[in-house]
C-alpha positions as CSV (number, residue, x, y, z in Angstrom):
1,M,12.5,-19.7,33.5
2,A,8.8,-20.2,33.0
3,N,7.8,-16.6,33.8
4,E,10.7,-15.0,31.9
5,M,9.6,-12.4,29.4
6,R,10.5,-13.5,25.8
7,I,12.1,-10.7,23.8
8,D,13.4,-12.5,20.8
9,A,11.6,-12.4,17.4
10,L,8.8,-14.9,16.7
11,L,9.7,-17.8,14.4
12,P,8.0,-18.1,11.0
13,A,5.6,-20.8,12.2
14,E,4.6,-18.6,15.1
15,M,4.2,-15.7,12.7
16,A,1.8,-17.9,10.6
17,T,-0.3,-18.6,13.7
18,R,-0.4,-14.9,14.6
19,A,-1.4,-14.0,11.0
20,E,-4.2,-16.5,11.2
21,Y,-5.4,-15.1,14.6
22,L,-5.3,-11.5,13.3
23,G,-7.2,-12.5,10.2
24,V,-10.1,-13.8,12.4
25,R,-9.9,-10.6,14.5
26,K,-10.1,-8.4,11.5
27,V,-13.2,-10.0,10.0
28,E,-14.9,-10.0,13.4
29,A,-14.5,-6.3,13.9
30,P,-17.6,-4.1,13.6
31,A,-18.1,-2.7,10.1
32,L,-18.0,0.9,11.2
33,T,-14.7,0.4,13.0
34,T,-13.2,-1.4,10.0
35,F,-14.4,1.4,7.7
36,I,-13.0,4.2,9.8
37,L,-9.7,2.4,10.1
38,G,-9.8,1.9,6.3
39,I,-10.2,5.7,5.8
40,L,-7.2,6.2,8.1
41,A,-5.1,3.8,6.1
42,G,-5.9,5.5,2.9
43,A,-5.0,8.9,4.4
44,F,-1.8,7.4,5.9
45,I,-0.7,6.0,2.5
46,G,-1.5,9.4,1.0
47,L,0.9,11.0,3.5
48,G,3.6,8.6,2.6
49,A,3.0,9.4,-1.1
50,I,3.2,13.2,-0.4
51,F,6.4,12.7,1.5
52,S,7.8,10.6,-1.4
53,T,6.7,13.1,-4.1
54,T,8.2,16.0,-2.2
55,V,11.5,14.3,-1.7
56,A,11.6,13.3,-5.4
57,A,11.0,16.9,-6.6
58,G,14.0,18.3,-8.4
59,T,16.0,15.1,-8.5
60,A,15.6,14.4,-12.2
61,G,18.9,14.9,-14.0
62,V,20.6,15.7,-10.7
63,M,20.8,12.3,-9.0
64,P,21.2,8.9,-10.6
65,Y,17.8,7.3,-11.3
66,G,18.3,4.4,-8.9
67,V,19.5,6.6,-6.1
68,A,16.6,9.0,-6.5
69,K,14.1,6.1,-6.5
70,V,15.6,4.5,-3.4
71,L,15.4,7.9,-1.6
72,S,11.8,8.3,-2.6
73,G,10.9,4.8,-1.6
74,S,12.6,5.0,1.8
75,V,10.4,8.0,2.8
76,F,7.3,6.4,1.3
77,C,7.6,3.8,4.1
78,L,6.0,6.4,6.4
79,G,2.6,5.3,5.1
80,L,2.9,1.6,6.2
81,V,4.6,2.6,9.4
82,L,1.6,4.7,10.3
83,V,-0.8,1.9,9.3
84,I,1.0,-0.8,11.3
85,V,2.2,1.1,14.4
86,G,-0.7,3.7,14.5
87,G,-3.3,1.1,13.7
88,A,-5.4,1.1,10.5
89,E,-6.8,-1.3,7.9
90,L,-5.1,-1.5,4.6
91,F,-6.6,-3.5,1.7
92,T,-3.3,-4.8,0.4
93,G,-2.1,-6.0,3.8
94,N,-5.5,-7.6,4.5
95,N,-4.9,-10.0,1.7
96,L,-3.1,-12.0,4.5
97,I,-6.5,-12.8,5.9
98,V,-6.4,-15.6,3.3
99,L,-4.3,-17.6,5.9
100,A,-7.3,-17.7,8.2
101,W,-9.7,-18.3,5.3
102,A,-7.6,-21.3,4.1
103,S,-7.8,-22.7,7.6
104,R,-11.6,-22.4,7.5
105,K,-11.6,-20.0,10.4
106,V,-13.0,-17.2,8.2
107,S,-15.8,-17.7,5.6
108,T,-15.5,-16.5,2.0
109,L,-18.3,-14.0,2.6
110,A,-16.6,-12.6,5.7
111,L,-13.3,-12.3,3.8
112,L,-14.9,-10.5,0.8
113,R,-16.9,-8.2,3.2
114,N,-13.7,-7.1,5.0
115,W,-11.9,-6.4,1.7
116,A,-14.9,-4.4,0.3
117,I,-15.3,-2.3,3.4
118,V,-11.5,-1.7,3.8
119,Y,-11.1,-0.9,0.0
120,A,-13.9,1.6,0.2
121,G,-12.4,3.2,3.3
122,N,-9.0,3.3,1.7
123,L,-10.4,5.0,-1.4
124,I,-12.2,7.7,0.7
125,G,-9.1,8.3,2.8
126,S,-6.9,8.6,-0.3
127,I,-9.2,11.0,-2.1
128,G,-9.6,13.0,1.1
129,M,-5.9,13.4,1.5
130,A,-5.6,14.4,-2.1
131,V,-8.3,17.1,-1.7
132,L,-6.6,18.4,1.4
133,L,-3.2,18.5,-0.4
134,F,-4.8,20.3,-3.4
135,L,-6.4,22.9,-1.2
136,S,-3.1,23.5,0.6
137,K,-1.4,24.2,-2.7
138,Q,1.6,22.3,-1.4
139,Y,2.1,21.0,-4.9
140,T,3.3,24.4,-6.0
141,Y,6.3,24.3,-3.7
142,G,9.8,24.1,-5.0
143,D,8.9,26.3,-8.0
144,G,6.2,23.8,-8.9
145,Q,8.6,20.8,-8.9
146,V,6.5,18.9,-6.3
147,G,3.4,19.2,-8.5
148,L,5.4,18.3,-11.6
149,V,6.4,15.0,-10.1
150,A,2.9,14.3,-9.0
151,L,1.5,15.0,-12.5
152,Q,4.2,12.8,-14.1
153,I,3.3,10.0,-11.7
154,A,-0.4,10.3,-12.4
155,S,0.1,10.4,-16.1
156,S,2.3,7.3,-16.1
157,K,-0.3,5.3,-14.3
158,V,-2.7,5.3,-17.3
159,G,0.1,4.5,-19.7
160,L,0.6,0.9,-18.5
161,A,-0.5,-2.1,-20.6
162,P,-3.0,-4.3,-18.7
163,V,-0.6,-7.2,-18.4
164,A,2.1,-4.9,-17.1
165,A,-0.3,-3.3,-14.6
166,I,-1.4,-6.7,-13.3
167,S,2.2,-8.0,-13.1
168,L,3.5,-4.8,-11.4
169,G,0.6,-5.1,-8.9
170,V,1.5,-8.8,-8.2
171,L,5.2,-7.8,-7.5
172,C,4.2,-4.9,-5.4
173,N,1.9,-6.8,-3.0
174,I,4.4,-9.6,-2.6
175,L,6.7,-7.1,-1.0
176,V,3.9,-5.2,0.9
177,C,2.5,-8.4,2.4
178,L,6.0,-9.6,3.2
179,A,6.6,-6.4,5.0
180,V,3.4,-6.9,7.0
181,W,4.3,-10.6,7.5
182,L,7.7,-9.6,8.9
183,T,6.1,-7.3,11.4
184,Y,4.3,-10.3,12.9
185,S,7.7,-11.4,14.2
186,A,8.3,-8.0,15.9
187,R,8.5,-7.5,19.6
188,S,8.9,-3.7,19.6
189,T,7.9,-0.6,17.5
190,L,11.5,-0.4,16.2
191,D,11.3,-4.0,15.1
192,K,8.2,-3.2,13.1
193,I,9.7,-0.1,11.5
194,A,12.8,-2.1,10.5
195,S,10.7,-4.9,9.1
196,I,8.8,-2.4,6.9
197,L,11.8,-0.3,5.6
198,F,13.4,-2.6,3.0
199,P,10.4,-4.3,1.4
200,I,8.5,-1.0,0.9
201,T,11.6,0.9,-0.3
202,A,12.1,-1.9,-2.8
203,F,8.6,-1.8,-4.3
204,V,8.7,2.0,-4.7
205,A,12.3,2.0,-6.1
206,A,11.4,-0.8,-8.6
207,G,8.4,1.0,-9.8
208,F,5.8,-1.6,-8.7
209,E,2.1,-0.7,-8.5
210,H,0.1,-0.3,-5.3
211,C,-3.7,0.2,-5.6
212,V,-4.1,2.4,-2.5
213,A,-1.1,4.6,-3.3
214,N,-2.5,4.9,-6.8
215,M,-5.8,6.1,-5.4
216,Y,-4.0,9.1,-4.0
217,F,-1.7,9.7,-7.1
218,G,-4.6,9.5,-9.5
219,S,-6.8,11.8,-7.4
220,I,-4.2,14.5,-7.0
221,G,-3.4,14.4,-10.7
222,L,-7.1,14.7,-11.7
223,L,-7.7,17.5,-9.1
224,I,-4.8,19.5,-10.5
225,K,-5.9,18.8,-14.1
226,H,-9.5,19.9,-13.5
227,F,-9.1,22.8,-11.1
228,D,-5.6,24.2,-11.8
229,P,-5.2,23.9,-15.6
230,H,-2.7,26.9,-15.6
231,F,-0.4,24.9,-13.4
232,V,-0.6,21.9,-15.8
233,T,0.2,24.1,-18.7
234,E,3.2,25.6,-16.9
235,A,4.4,22.2,-15.9
236,G,4.2,21.0,-19.6
237,V,2.8,17.6,-18.7
238,D,0.4,16.0,-21.2
239,L,-2.6,14.8,-19.2
240,S,-4.9,14.2,-22.2
241,T,-5.1,10.5,-21.4
242,L,-5.7,11.0,-17.7
243,T,-9.4,10.8,-17.0
244,E,-11.5,9.2,-14.3
245,G,-12.5,6.4,-16.6
246,S,-9.0,5.7,-17.9
247,F,-7.5,5.8,-14.4
248,I,-10.1,3.3,-13.1
249,L,-10.1,0.9,-16.1
250,Q,-6.4,1.1,-17.1
251,N,-4.8,1.3,-13.7
252,L,-6.8,0.9,-10.6
253,L,-8.7,-2.3,-11.5
254,P,-5.8,-4.3,-13.0
255,V,-3.4,-3.2,-10.3
256,T,-6.0,-4.2,-7.6
257,L,-6.3,-7.6,-9.3
258,G,-2.5,-7.9,-9.3
259,N,-2.3,-6.9,-5.7
260,I,-4.8,-9.6,-4.7
261,I,-2.9,-12.3,-6.6
262,G,0.5,-11.2,-5.2
263,G,-0.6,-11.0,-1.5
264,S,-3.2,-13.8,-1.4
265,V,-1.4,-16.4,-3.6
266,F,2.3,-15.7,-3.4
267,V,2.5,-14.8,0.3
268,A,-0.6,-15.9,2.2
269,A,-1.4,-19.2,0.4
270,I,2.3,-20.3,0.3
271,Y,2.9,-19.7,4.0
272,W,-0.4,-21.4,4.8
273,V,0.8,-24.5,2.9
274,V,4.1,-24.5,4.6
275,Y,3.0,-23.9,8.2
276,L,-0.7,-24.3,8.7
277,R,-2.2,-26.9,6.3
278,N,-4.0,-29.8,8.0
279,G,-3.7,-27.9,11.2
280,R,0.1,-28.5,11.3
281,K,2.3,-26.1,13.2
282,Q,5.9,-26.5,11.9
283,T,8.6,-25.5,14.3
284,Q,10.9,-23.7,11.8
């Protein structure tokens, strides 16, 4: 019937049209609104990272490596669930705006403006969450095991070779943007959560690199290093290579570049070619 409510999932071609529409909406939003929603997304991803770090505490040598990573990744999904369902602007997910840009419905300047505003908001939200977590001393829980995991993660971030950091960033945002892409087919909140679960669990379990998550991990590691050196000594983690400069140059910048390539080229551009080039709307 013509007026019957449709409850089945959207088809991929319809998802592409929705992604294009949402891309236009995102770049047309007021700058202040976008910035605040960017701060929220940074904080939300930080909450997912806190959950993941807490769950990972004490699992080394107790659980098989892969099982522990899957468990950690499954709870990290909280971050993107809050972003998608709660409403926020995440830099990595916004790489999908490239669909609207490729259709010439969004200018290059508008695209870059959105990315810059959201990235800045994500950074502030991530750092703010790290500061709040540090002040709470939650990292000392579990006889310091939570903080130990956080420091190990932060230290590992600056140990990546540039090519590896970029490649891990590409792989990560392929999965993150696919998770966001799948939510465009969703008709309910449960559909959205289910769409997010496996891609995000996969990227965390596989050890891929997400720039916004790293904003939190780097910040909490640096805060503990600078303001609680006794804890670092007790944890026995060598943080000599972890500095603000090394974190930005050796991790954040190459991972961000990789995330842009992964989301913009390997997801957005490919789906645009398949479903939207020359204004075509494929049916499957």
